[in-house]
C-alpha positions as CSV (number, residue, x, y, z in Angstrom):
1,Y,196.5,-27.4,216.2
2,K,196.1,-24.0,216.2
3,R,199.2,-23.0,215.1
4,Q,199.1,-25.1,211.7
5,Y,195.6,-24.1,211.3
6,Q,196.6,-20.8,211.2
7,R,199.0,-21.4,209.0
8,R,197.5,-22.9,206.7
9,V,194.5,-20.3,206.6
10,H,198.0,-18.2,205.9
11,G,199.2,-20.1,203.3
12,G,202.5,-19.9,204.9
13,V,203.5,-23.6,204.2
14,F,203.2,-23.0,200.7
15,V,205.6,-19.4,201.0
16,D,209.0,-20.4,200.1
17,V,208.4,-23.2,196.9
18,A,206.8,-21.9,193.2
19,V,204.6,-24.9,192.6
20,Y,202.8,-25.8,195.1
21,P,202.8,-29.5,196.6
22,S,199.3,-31.2,195.8
23,A,198.9,-33.4,198.4
24,S,199.1,-30.0,200.8
25,W,197.5,-27.9,198.2
26,H,194.5,-30.1,198.3
27,Q,194.6,-29.8,202.1
28,A,194.9,-26.8,202.4
29,W,192.0,-25.4,200.1
30,K,189.7,-28.3,202.2
31,T,190.3,-25.5,205.0
32,W,189.8,-22.6,203.2
33,N,186.6,-24.2,201.9
34,A,185.6,-24.7,205.5
35,T,186.7,-21.5,206.9
36,A,184.4,-20.2,204.2
37,A,181.7,-21.9,204.9
38,S,181.6,-21.3,208.7
39,I,182.0,-17.8,208.5
40,S,179.6,-17.5,206.4
41,Q,177.0,-18.9,209.1
42,A,175.6,-16.3,212.0
43,G,177.3,-16.4,215.2
44,T,180.5,-17.9,213.6
45,T,182.4,-18.4,216.6
46,V,185.4,-17.8,213.1
47,K,187.9,-14.5,214.4
48,V,187.8,-11.8,211.9
49,K,191.4,-12.0,212.2
50,V,191.7,-15.4,210.9
51,A,189.0,-14.5,207.9
52,L,191.3,-11.5,206.6
53,T,194.4,-13.5,207.1
54,M,193.0,-16.2,204.8
55,V,191.8,-13.5,202.2
56,E,195.1,-11.6,202.4
57,G,197.1,-15.2,201.9
58,L,195.7,-16.4,199.6
59,T,196.0,-12.8,197.7
60,E,199.6,-13.1,198.6
61,L,199.4,-16.7,197.1
62,Y,197.7,-15.7,193.6
63,L,200.3,-12.7,193.3
64,K,203.6,-15.0,194.2
65,S,202.1,-17.6,191.6
66,R,201.2,-15.1,188.6
67,S,204.8,-13.7,189.2
68,T,207.1,-16.7,189.3
69,G,205.4,-17.7,186.3
70,N,203.2,-20.7,187.9
71,L,199.9,-18.9,187.6
72,G,198.4,-22.1,185.3
73,Q,199.9,-24.8,187.5
74,N,198.8,-23.7,191.2
75,F,195.8,-22.0,190.1
76,Q,193.8,-24.1,187.7
77,L,189.9,-23.5,186.8
78,P,188.7,-25.7,190.0
79,Q,191.1,-23.8,192.1
80,L,190.2,-20.3,191.0
81,R,186.5,-21.1,191.1
82,M,187.2,-22.4,195.1
83,L,189.3,-18.8,195.6
84,I,186.2,-16.5,194.1
85,N,183.7,-18.8,196.4
86,V,186.1,-17.9,199.4
87,I,186.9,-14.1,198.7
88,D,182.8,-14.4,197.8
89,C,181.7,-15.5,201.5
90,A,184.2,-13.4,203.0
91,A,182.8,-10.7,201.5
92,R,179.2,-11.5,202.5
93,S,179.9,-12.9,205.7
94,P,178.7,-11.3,209.1
95,L,181.9,-10.8,210.1
96,A,182.7,-8.7,207.0
97,N,180.0,-5.8,208.5
98,D,182.0,-6.5,212.0
99,S,183.3,-3.1,212.0
100,F,183.1,0.4,213.0
101,S,184.3,1.8,209.2
102,F,183.2,1.1,206.3
103,P,184.4,-0.8,204.0
104,S,185.9,-2.6,206.5
105,K,189.4,-4.6,206.3
106,L,187.8,-7.5,205.3
107,Q,185.9,-5.7,202.8
108,N,188.7,-4.0,201.7
109,A,190.7,-7.7,201.6
110,A,187.9,-9.0,199.2
111,L,187.3,-6.6,196.8
112,Y,191.2,-6.1,196.3
113,C,191.7,-10.1,196.0
114,F,188.6,-10.2,193.3
115,S,190.7,-6.9,191.5
116,I,193.7,-8.6,190.8
117,L,192.1,-11.4,189.5
118,A,193.0,-9.8,186.2
119,P,194.5,-10.5,183.4
120,F,192.0,-12.6,182.1
121,E,192.5,-15.5,179.7
122,C,190.4,-15.5,176.5
123,D,189.1,-19.4,176.5
124,E,185.2,-19.8,176.8
125,E,185.8,-21.9,180.3
126,Q,187.8,-18.6,181.5
127,V,185.2,-16.3,180.0
128,E,182.7,-17.7,182.3
129,V,184.4,-17.8,185.2
130,H,185.6,-13.9,185.4
131,T,181.8,-13.2,183.9
132,H,181.1,-14.5,187.4
133,I,183.1,-12.5,189.3
134,F,181.0,-9.2,187.7
135,E,178.1,-10.9,188.4
136,L,178.7,-11.2,191.6
137,L,180.7,-7.6,192.5
138,I,176.8,-6.2,191.0
139,G,175.5,-8.6,193.6
140,F,176.6,-6.7,196.3
141,L,174.8,-3.7,195.3
142,P,171.0,-2.6,196.2
143,D,168.6,-4.2,193.5
144,R,165.6,-2.8,192.0
145,G,163.2,-4.9,194.3
146,L,164.8,-3.9,197.3
147,V,164.5,0.2,196.5
148,Q,161.0,-0.4,195.7
149,S,160.0,-2.5,198.6
150,C,161.9,0.5,200.9
151,L,159.6,3.4,199.0
152,R,156.7,1.5,198.7
153,D,157.2,0.4,203.0
154,T,158.5,3.3,204.0
155,G,156.8,5.2,207.0
156,D,157.3,7.9,210.1
157,D,158.9,5.3,211.9
158,Q,161.4,3.6,209.8
159,P,162.5,6.2,206.7
160,A,163.5,4.2,203.1
161,E,167.0,5.6,203.9
162,A,167.3,3.6,207.0
163,M,166.0,0.6,205.4
164,L,167.9,0.4,202.4
165,K,170.7,1.1,205.2
166,S,170.1,-1.7,207.4
167,T,170.4,-4.3,204.4
168,H,173.6,-2.1,202.3
169,N,176.3,-0.2,203.3
170,L,176.9,2.4,200.9
171,E,180.0,3.2,201.7
172,F,180.9,-0.4,200.5
173,C,178.8,0.0,197.8
174,N,180.6,3.4,196.7
175,K,183.8,0.7,196.6
176,V,182.3,-2.2,195.1
177,I,181.5,0.6,192.3
178,E,185.5,1.6,192.0
179,T,186.3,-2.0,191.9
180,F,184.0,-3.1,188.8
181,E,185.2,-0.5,186.9
182,A,188.7,-0.7,187.6
183,M,188.5,-4.4,186.3
184,I,186.0,-4.0,183.4
185,K,188.7,-1.7,182.2
186,H,192.1,-3.3,182.6
187,H,193.5,-3.9,179.3
188,S,193.5,-7.5,179.6
189,T,189.9,-7.4,179.9
190,P,188.4,-9.6,176.8
191,L,185.7,-7.2,174.9
192,I,183.3,-10.9,175.9
193,V,184.0,-10.2,179.2
194,Q,183.2,-6.3,179.1
195,Q,180.3,-6.9,177.3
196,R,178.8,-9.3,179.6
197,A,179.3,-7.6,182.7
198,F,178.1,-4.5,180.5
199,C,174.7,-6.4,180.3
200,H,175.0,-7.5,184.0
201,F,175.3,-4.0,184.6
202,V,172.9,-2.8,183.1
203,R,170.0,-5.2,184.6
204,S,171.1,-4.0,187.8
205,V,172.0,-0.1,187.5
206,G,167.9,0.5,187.7
207,G,168.0,-0.7,191.5
208,I,170.9,1.5,191.9
209,L,169.9,4.5,189.9
210,Q,166.5,4.2,192.1
211,T,168.2,5.0,195.5
212,K,167.8,8.8,194.3
213,H,164.8,8.6,195.8
214,V,165.3,7.1,198.9
215,G,167.1,10.0,200.4
216,S,170.0,12.6,200.4
217,G,172.3,9.6,202.2
218,A,172.3,7.8,199.2
219,Y,173.6,10.4,196.6
220,S,177.2,9.1,196.3
221,L,175.7,5.8,195.7
222,W,174.0,6.8,192.8
223,K,175.8,9.6,191.2
224,S,178.8,6.8,191.0
225,A,176.4,4.4,189.2
226,V,174.9,7.3,186.9
227,G,179.2,8.0,186.5
228,L,179.7,4.6,185.3
229,L,176.6,3.5,183.5
230,R,177.7,6.9,180.9
231,R,181.1,5.6,180.5
232,Q,180.5,2.2,180.2
233,I,177.8,3.3,177.6
234,I,180.4,5.5,176.0
235,D,182.6,2.2,175.6
236,T,180.7,-0.9,175.3
237,L,177.5,0.5,173.6
238,P,178.7,1.1,170.1
239,A,180.1,-2.1,169.4
240,M,176.9,-3.7,171.0
241,A,175.0,-1.7,168.8
242,Q,176.7,-3.7,165.4
243,L,175.6,-6.6,166.9
244,P,172.4,-9.5,165.1
245,S,169.2,-8.6,167.5
246,S,168.8,-11.4,169.8
247,P,166.9,-12.3,173.5
248,E,169.9,-10.5,174.9
249,I,170.4,-7.5,173.5
250,N,166.3,-6.9,173.1
251,D,167.0,-7.5,177.2
252,L,169.8,-4.4,177.3
253,W,167.7,-2.5,175.7
254,T,164.8,-3.1,178.1
255,H,166.6,-2.6,181.0
256,L,168.3,0.2,180.2
257,V,165.0,2.4,179.1
258,A,163.9,1.0,182.3
259,A,166.9,2.1,184.5
260,L,166.9,5.2,183.1
261,Q,163.1,6.1,183.2
262,G,162.9,5.0,186.9
263,F,165.6,7.4,187.6
264,L,164.4,10.6,185.7
265,I,160.8,9.9,186.5
266,A,159.9,9.6,190.9
267,P,157.6,6.6,191.1
268,S,154.1,8.0,192.4
269,T,154.9,11.6,191.2
270,K,153.0,13.7,189.0
271,L,155.2,14.8,186.2
272,T,154.0,18.4,187.0
273,D,155.3,18.2,190.6
274,G,159.0,18.2,190.5
275,S,159.3,18.1,194.0
276,S,162.3,15.8,193.9
277,S,165.3,17.1,196.0
278,A,167.9,15.4,194.1
279,P,170.6,17.6,192.4
280,V,169.8,18.5,189.1
281,D,173.4,18.0,188.2
282,E,173.5,14.3,187.3
283,E,169.7,14.4,185.6
284,L,171.0,16.7,182.8
285,V,174.0,14.4,182.7
286,V,171.2,11.3,181.6
287,I,169.3,13.5,179.8
288,E,172.9,14.3,177.7
289,M,173.5,10.4,177.7
290,I,170.2,9.5,176.5
291,R,170.6,12.7,173.7
292,D,174.6,12.0,173.0
293,D,175.6,8.4,173.8
294,I,172.6,6.2,173.5
295,L,170.2,7.1,171.0
296,P,172.8,7.9,168.0
297,H,173.3,4.1,168.3
298,C,170.2,2.8,168.5
299,G,170.7,0.6,165.1
300,S,168.9,-2.3,164.0
301,N,169.1,-4.6,167.2
302,A,167.1,-1.6,169.0
303,S,163.7,-2.4,168.4
304,Q,160.9,0.8,167.1
305,S,159.6,0.5,170.8
306,I,163.0,1.1,172.4
307,V,163.5,4.6,170.3
308,E,159.5,5.9,170.7
309,Q,160.3,5.0,174.8
310,L,163.5,6.8,175.1
311,V,162.6,9.8,172.8
312,R,159.1,9.6,174.7
313,L,161.2,9.9,177.9
314,V,162.7,12.9,177.0
315,E,159.3,14.3,176.5
316,Q,158.4,13.5,179.9
317,T,161.0,15.4,181.6
318,S,160.4,18.1,179.6
319,K,156.9,18.4,181.3
320,L,158.7,18.5,185.1
321,Q,157.8,22.2,185.6
322,G,158.9,22.0,189.1
323,K,162.5,21.6,187.5
324,R,162.7,24.2,184.8
325,Q,166.5,23.7,183.7
326,L,165.7,19.8,183.3
327,A,162.9,20.8,181.2
328,N,164.3,23.6,178.9
329,A,167.5,20.8,178.5
330,S,164.7,18.0,177.4
331,V,163.0,20.3,175.3
332,N,166.6,21.7,173.7
333,T,166.9,18.2,173.2
334,L,163.7,17.1,171.1
335,F,165.0,20.0,169.2
336,Q,168.6,18.8,168.9
337,L,167.4,15.2,168.1
338,C,165.1,16.5,164.8
339,Q,168.0,18.8,163.9
340,R,170.7,15.9,163.6
341,V,169.2,14.6,160.2
342,V,170.7,15.8,157.1
343,R,169.4,14.5,153.6
344,D,169.6,11.2,152.8
345,D,170.3,10.8,156.1
346,S,170.8,6.6,156.6
347,S,172.2,6.5,160.2
348,P,170.3,5.8,163.3
349,N,170.2,9.9,163.6
350,H,167.8,9.9,160.7
351,R,165.7,6.6,162.4
352,V,165.6,9.0,165.7
353,G,164.3,12.5,163.8
354,V,161.3,10.5,162.1
355,V,160.3,9.5,166.2
356,T,160.7,12.6,167.6
357,L,159.5,15.2,165.2
358,P,155.7,14.2,165.6
359,I,156.9,14.5,169.6
360,L,158.4,17.8,169.4
361,L,155.4,19.1,167.1
362,A,153.3,17.9,169.6
363,R,154.4,19.1,172.6
364,C,155.3,22.7,171.0
365,N,151.6,22.9,170.5
366,T,150.6,21.9,173.9
367,V,152.9,24.1,175.5
368,L,152.0,27.4,173.0
369,S,147.6,26.1,173.0
370,G,147.6,25.6,176.4
371,Y,149.5,29.1,177.4
372,L,147.3,30.8,175.4
373,R,144.0,29.4,176.4
374,D,144.6,29.8,180.3
375,D,145.8,33.3,179.6
376,L,142.8,34.5,178.3
377,A,140.5,32.8,180.8
378,S,142.9,34.1,183.9
379,G,141.8,37.9,183.1
380,R,144.1,39.9,184.8
381,C,145.9,37.8,186.6
382,P,149.3,36.9,185.2
383,M,150.6,33.7,184.5
384,P,152.9,31.7,186.5
385,R,156.3,32.5,186.0
386,Y,157.4,29.1,184.7
387,R,154.8,28.9,182.4
388,H,155.9,32.1,180.4
389,D,159.0,30.7,180.7
390,E,158.7,27.6,179.0
391,V,156.8,29.3,176.2
392,I,159.6,32.0,175.7
393,Y,162.0,29.2,175.2
394,V,159.9,27.2,173.2
395,L,159.5,30.7,170.8
396,N,163.4,30.8,171.2
397,E,164.2,27.5,170.1
398,L,161.6,27.9,167.3
399,T,163.3,31.1,165.5
400,N,166.8,29.1,165.8
401,L,165.3,25.6,164.1
402,Q,167.2,24.4,160.9
403,L,165.4,21.1,160.0
404,E,166.3,19.3,156.7
405,P,163.0,19.2,154.6
406,Q,162.9,15.8,153.7
407,L,162.2,15.4,157.4
408,F,158.4,16.4,157.0
409,E,157.8,14.0,154.9
410,T,157.6,11.2,157.3
411,L,154.2,13.7,159.3
412,G,151.7,11.5,157.4
413,D,148.2,12.7,156.0
414,A,147.4,15.0,158.7
415,H,149.4,17.4,157.4
416,G,148.6,17.0,153.7
417,P,146.7,20.4,153.4
418,L,149.3,22.6,154.8
419,R,151.8,20.9,152.9
420,K,149.7,21.8,149.8
421,A,149.7,25.1,150.7
422,C,153.4,26.1,151.2
423,P,156.1,25.7,149.1
424,P,157.1,22.5,147.7
425,A,160.3,22.3,150.0
426,F,159.2,23.7,152.9
427,S,163.0,25.6,153.5
428,K,163.9,24.4,156.8
429,K,161.4,26.3,159.5
430,G,158.5,23.9,158.0
431,L,157.8,23.4,162.0
432,I,156.9,27.0,161.9
433,L,154.9,26.8,159.0
434,R,153.2,23.9,160.6
435,L,152.6,25.5,163.7
436,Y,151.4,28.7,161.9
437,P,147.4,27.9,163.2
438,V,148.4,28.6,167.1
439,L,151.0,31.3,166.5
440,I,148.3,33.6,165.3
441,E,146.3,33.1,167.8
442,F,148.4,34.4,169.9
443,V,147.6,38.6,169.1
444,M,144.9,37.8,171.4
445,C,147.7,37.2,174.3
446,T,147.9,39.7,177.0
447,D,151.3,38.8,177.5
448,A,153.6,42.2,176.1
449,S,156.3,40.4,176.6
450,L,155.5,37.8,174.0
451,K,155.0,39.9,171.6
452,R,159.3,40.6,170.0
453,P,159.6,37.1,169.8
454,L,156.1,36.1,168.1
455,L,157.0,38.9,165.8
456,D,160.5,37.4,164.9
457,L,158.5,34.2,164.2
458,L,155.6,35.8,162.2
459,R,158.0,37.2,159.8
460,I,160.3,33.7,159.4
461,V,156.5,32.7,157.9
462,S,156.2,36.0,155.6
463,T,159.3,35.2,154.2
464,E,158.8,31.0,153.8
465,F,155.8,32.0,152.2
466,G,157.5,34.5,149.7
467,L,155.9,37.5,151.2
468,A,159.0,38.9,152.3
């Protein structure tokens, strides 16, 4: 009986036939389903070798059916659904974690079986089945609730990183991300499946990205997730931005903003402390992603609130004083978002610029006026280096700034008096003119190194007023 069982598990009875006999095929699936149910139980008596043989055997039968042109006969939708369930049970079973190295042989075999299920068909039932595969893959990764629980319940006796590793093997998670990307990028994956898989990934990626705050041991996981997210946004978001607004699209934008927010701003961390030990490279990648890959596609199906939240997020990161490179990149991003606007622009760039300009104006005003106030209050004590560098960076950005004059019409009545006092077109240096009141106050500043960039700006103001 044992030899017959092993033979059924391996599928050896079907090796020599192209179309699998119905009765034997039906009986074999009963065996495989029973084995899958058994290995899912804690304390199962099934050996790892049996489970591994089952997964490898099913993979072999699937590939053989495809190569002989009998896939539609041997693996109809009921069999395909059972195959997916059996492989999922194997990958999640206690046996899959019974290993000294990871991913374990059983985990690797299960992920390989998932990966060979492409090419996909385009009919609705097949779309649903193959979308489900991507949902299962995402389900292997840490979710937001788990990560937040690790961060909330951590203590000296059990650090957050140890809590996370007790529930998820990070090497296996990295392999899952690789498999997910390989499948979604497969040339035969229909666009509708790609888009649905992308939506599921965005809904889940927030938890993976938040592992950045758990500990350095999770670095490879969230680094992989950042890379995959950007590549998926580049490949998928432009087409999805053309779709009509819907609850699903609104949900996509909401989860995307939340994921980026959770990655860039640490939970319960003051904006000015910048104490996270995470490498800054991936944070810069996320800022670039917002600037170059997300905001340019915030069309009609992205609400005004979503655009404002994304721009405000960039503004928040510009205040992370402990991360000067990231803060400078964020300030530069605010300037670039405004500079992208061209005359009579009807693209999302104009919409983003309209939202960004008042935020940029307020940020520059805060940096400059705050520095001047604190410099005067400090007497002979020099200001912190990072504060000095911040002001120098803003002044240099203002000197090089070129903005579309039409953009200033969005500032509203609060700037009416200044509008009347300046030339009608405001040239392309209108932002400097609007900061003129705080700039002239800098004559009182005790920091001599600011005189040269300040003089350059005041000369620009003179030119704009036709005085030079």
